[in-house]
KOLSEMAR-133826 format. One record per residue (C-alpha): x, y, z. Coordinates in steps of 0.02 Angstrom, whole numbers, padded with zeros to 5 digits, always signed. Each point is the difference from the previous one (the first is absolute). Example, Ala and Ser with C-alpha at 12.3 -4.5 7.8 and 13.67 -1.06 7.14 Angstrom:
! KOLSEMAR-133826
+00615-00225+00390;+00069+00172-00033;
This chain:
! KOLSEMAR-133826
+00002-00001-00004;+00061+00175-00036;-00047+00168+00074;+00038+00178-00031;+00121+00089+00125;-00045+00182+00012;+00028+00153+00106;-00161+00062+00079;-00027+00188+00000;-00155+00054+00095;-00101+00150-00061;-00098+00044+00155;-00093+00147-00077;-00080-00113-00129;-00006-00159+00100;+00107-00088-00125;+00154-00113+00010;+00114+00020-00148;+00113-00147-00044;+00169+00055-00074;+00048-00143-00119;+00164+00080-00075;+00028-00072-00175;-00119-00149+00019;-00154+00101-00038;-00041-00114-00149;-00003-00151+00109;-00120+00072+00131;-00148-00109+00039;-00173+00035-00072;-00163-00004+00096;-00005-00031+00186;+00162-00029+00097;+00052-00069+00172;+00102+00119+00103;+00121-00072+00126;+00149+00064+00093;+00164-00059-00079;+00108-00113+00106;+00174+00063+00047;+00080-00126-00118;-00054+00112-00144;+00086+00154+00066;+00140-00017-00126;-00118-00023-00153;-00041+00140-00123;-00188+00040-00027;-00082-00116-00125;-00035-00186-00019;+00063-00112+00138;-00009-00183+00031;-00108-00027+00155;+00033-00186+00047;+00181+00038+00036;-00046+00124+00140;-00176-00043+00049;+00052-00113+00148;+00139+00113+00076;+00093-00094+00134;-00011+00070+00174;+00191-00020+00003;+00019+00129-00136;-00006+00151+00113;+00070-00083+00158;+00155+00101+00032;+00055-00126+00138;+00056-00115-00147;+00121+00129-00075;+00151-00080+00098;-00053-00168-00072;-00005+00063-00177;+00174+00079+00019;+00067-00159+00080;-00068-00108-00141;+00086+00113-00127;+00168-00027+00099;-00005-00187+00005;-00073-00018-00172;+00106+00114-00110;-00072-00061-00166;-00173+00061+00054;+00071+00179+00005;+00024-00002-00193;-00181-00071-00013;-00061+00141+00112;+00076+00130-00115;-00074-00086-00156;-00169-00009+00087;-00002+00189+00035;+00072+00041-00174;-00144-00094-00078;-00121+00130+00066;-00060+00146-00105;+00038+00182+00031;+00066+00097+00149;-00060-00051+00169;-00016+00179+00049;-00120+00030-00140;-00039+00181-00038;-00034+00109-00154;+00185+00053-00005;+00062-00182-00016;+00127-00035-00136;-00028-00157-00110;+00169-00069+00039;+00019-00094+00164;+00141-00064+00107;+00015-00098+00165;+00062+00078+00163;+00059-00115+00144;-00086+00038+00163;+00052-00113+00144;-00023-00181-00054;-00113+00045-00144;-00016+00113-00153;-00118+00134-00061;-00046+00033-00186;+00018+00182-00031;-00002+00111-00153;+00151+00110-00033;-00084+00152+00071;-00046-00077+00169;+00168-00088+00012;+00094+00165-00010;-00127+00108+00096;-00005+00006+00188;-00156-00107+00008;-00085-00045+00167;+00113-00133+00073;-00140-00076+00108;-00102-00031-00158;+00149-00081-00086;+00036-00109+00152;-00186-00054+00003;+00006-00043-00183;+00161-00105+00029;-00080-00095+00136;-00154-00039-00101;+00108-00060-00145;+00097-00114+00118;-00155-00074+00082;-00087-00026-00169;+00152-00095-00067;+00023-00118+00151;-00185-00039+00008;+00007-00047-00183;+00151-00110+00035;-00096-00089+00141;-00149-00025-00108;+00112-00077-00136;+00088-00109+00128;-00161-00068+00075;-00081-00020-00173;-00142+00121+00048;-00104+00091-00130;+00040+00175-00058;-00084+00127+00117;-00014-00123+00144;+00006+00095+00166;+00150-00075+00086;-00035-00034+00184;+00117-00001+00152;-00006-00189+00016;+00045-00023-00185;+00147+00117+00024;+00062-00103+00147;-00020-00161-00101;+00098+00075-00146;+00136+00059+00115;+00009-00176+00081;+00009-00083-00168;+00149+00108-00048;+00085-00015+00169;-00019+00187+00037;-00126-00005+00145;+00135+00072+00116;-00007+00163-00104;-00175+00036+00061;-00007+00158+00108;-00041-00029+00183;-00158+00114-00013;-00071-00120-00134;+00049-00161+00091;-00092+00067+00156;-00154+00033-00105;+00006-00178-00078;+00017-00076+00172;-00134+00109+00075;+00123+00069+00130;+00006+00180+00065;+00112+00125-00088;+00123-00009+00145;+00027-00097+00165;-00050+00154+00100;-00155+00107+00010;-00040+00176+00054;-00097+00017+00166;-00038+00149+00111;+00156-00049+00099;+00112-00008-00155;+00065-00139-00103;-00038-00175+00071;+00070-00167-00062;-00125-00129-00060;+00008-00188-00013;+00056+00025-00182;+00176+00020+00067;+00005-00186+00048;-00042-00060-00176;+00132-00037-00132;+00052+00135-00115;-00136+00021-00135;+00118-00054-00144;+00056-00153+00099;-00181-00047+00029;-00038+00017-00187;+00154-00112-00043;-00057-00133+00124;-00174+00003-00076;+00074-00018-00178;+00075-00172+00063;+00154-00024-00108;-00019-00141-00123;+00139-00127-00028;+00018-00103-00158;+00039-00186+00045;+00073-00085-00155;+00028-00183-00009;+00152-00069-00097;-00016-00183-00053;+00185-00017-00032;+00099+00120+00116;+00190-00004-00036;+00045-00062+00178;-00107-00157-00026;+00137-00063-00113;+00134+00007+00137;+00016-00164+00102;+00015+00092+00170;-00054+00184-00022;+00025+00123+00141;-00173+00034+00079;-00068+00173-00037;-00118+00097+00108;-00150+00081-00093;-00017+00186+00046;-00137+00116-00050;-00025+00161+00099;-00161+00040-00093;-00081-00158+00056;+00054+00017+00180;-00080+00176-00004;-00159-00079-00062;+00002-00124+00145;+00039+00137+00126;-00157+00097-00040;-00117-00149+00022;-00091-00030+00168;+00086-00109+00127;-00051-00181-00018;-00037-00013+00187;-00086+00162+00057;-00044+00073-00172;+00078+00169+00052;+00115+00090-00115;+00162-00105-00017;+00168+00070+00042;+00114-00135-00073;+00005-00133-00140;+00048-00153+00101;+00122-00121-00085;-00040-00187+00024;+00098-00080+00139;+00047-00186-00009;-00078-00124-00127;+00173-00014-00086;+00009+00186-00038;+00129+00130+00055;+00179-00033+00054;+00111+00072+00136;+00007+00193-00029;-00125-00006-00144;-00191+00010-00021;-00111-00107-00108;-00053+00066-00170;-00105+00161-00002;-00134-00099-00088;-00021-00104+00165;-00070+00144+00105;-00164+00044+00083;-00057+00160+00089;+00011+00019+00191;-00014+00146+00118;+00149+00035+00110;-00076-00083+00154;-00039-00169-00080;+00163+00009-00097;+00099+00013+00152;-00104-00141+00081;+00036-00114-00143;+00189+00021+00009;-00001-00029+00189;-00089-00171-00014;-00036-00068-00177;-00080-00159+00059;-00111+00084+00129;-00051+00135-00127;-00054-00130-00129;-00098-00101+00130;-00092+00161+00049;-00023+00078-00173;+00022-00133-00129;+00142-00059-00114;+00113+00123-00087;-00033-00098-00159;-00177+00026+00013;+00018+00190+00016;+00132+00002-00140;-00114-00087-00125;-00142+00122+00046;+00112+00151-00035;+00064-00076-00165;-00185-00035-00051;-00051+00179+00035;+00152+00071-00090;-00043-00099-00157;-00184+00048+00006;+00036+00186+00011;+00132+00000-00130;+00151+00033+00117;+00081-00154-00079;-00011-00052-00180;
């Protein structure tokens, strides 16, 4: 669907609203028309015909200035996207400070981590820096929202949501770049660990919770790829030296699971004791672990036999942990 973007000029004395169409007068609609406020994504467009689907569902993240540090950080860790950002802005039409004095030739001016498309006149004049800064931020947000839509195979014009942004960052391993104010919003936590009271600033229970970004990373649950090799090289050696399987990502997954005894948040991934595993000064494979809180972990190491009589066999808990890891995709 196409629509006409025009500047509205009210004529109060006559009770009329005049639409300034620029050079697009021949393309003006005939008959009755539907008037609607233009979304901010069209601020850089010249008057005339515009494609509505691309901007009809403007993302609530477009004008969220809390995300500016994220857009800048993404440009720093993904340098090839900076060239794409310039090309994205260059593809637009006309000066982004559109006025009757604009020159037909345009150039790009770098502003922070973004660029602005300006005509020669506005590029050399002392234009309002606040307006230029705002245009640069809009360009930057529009570009990254387009990249996210493409990365998640979402349709053009889809309004990217905060959960979708977090999922895209997780897929690319960039979730740690999310600003703290946004992570707090995602987790439903207050803006800070203190609040203003008549007696001054008072600490809240939020100070006892993990850092917001740490909590987000735990919820993301790192995935480990478990690959089976039918003919490993060491299998052809008569007496190979035993190798211990290590995987920090998997032990992090085990650690964030509930304790197998009390179902409270686990503190440690317990490595299997006995059953032919582990040697002097060495633990069993990281694969042979299950989650325990600190209290029950210490209890197990003090008396393995007594712990198993009271809480069940270690092998039973190990199998249950492996079964859950396979079901949720922590092991493949």
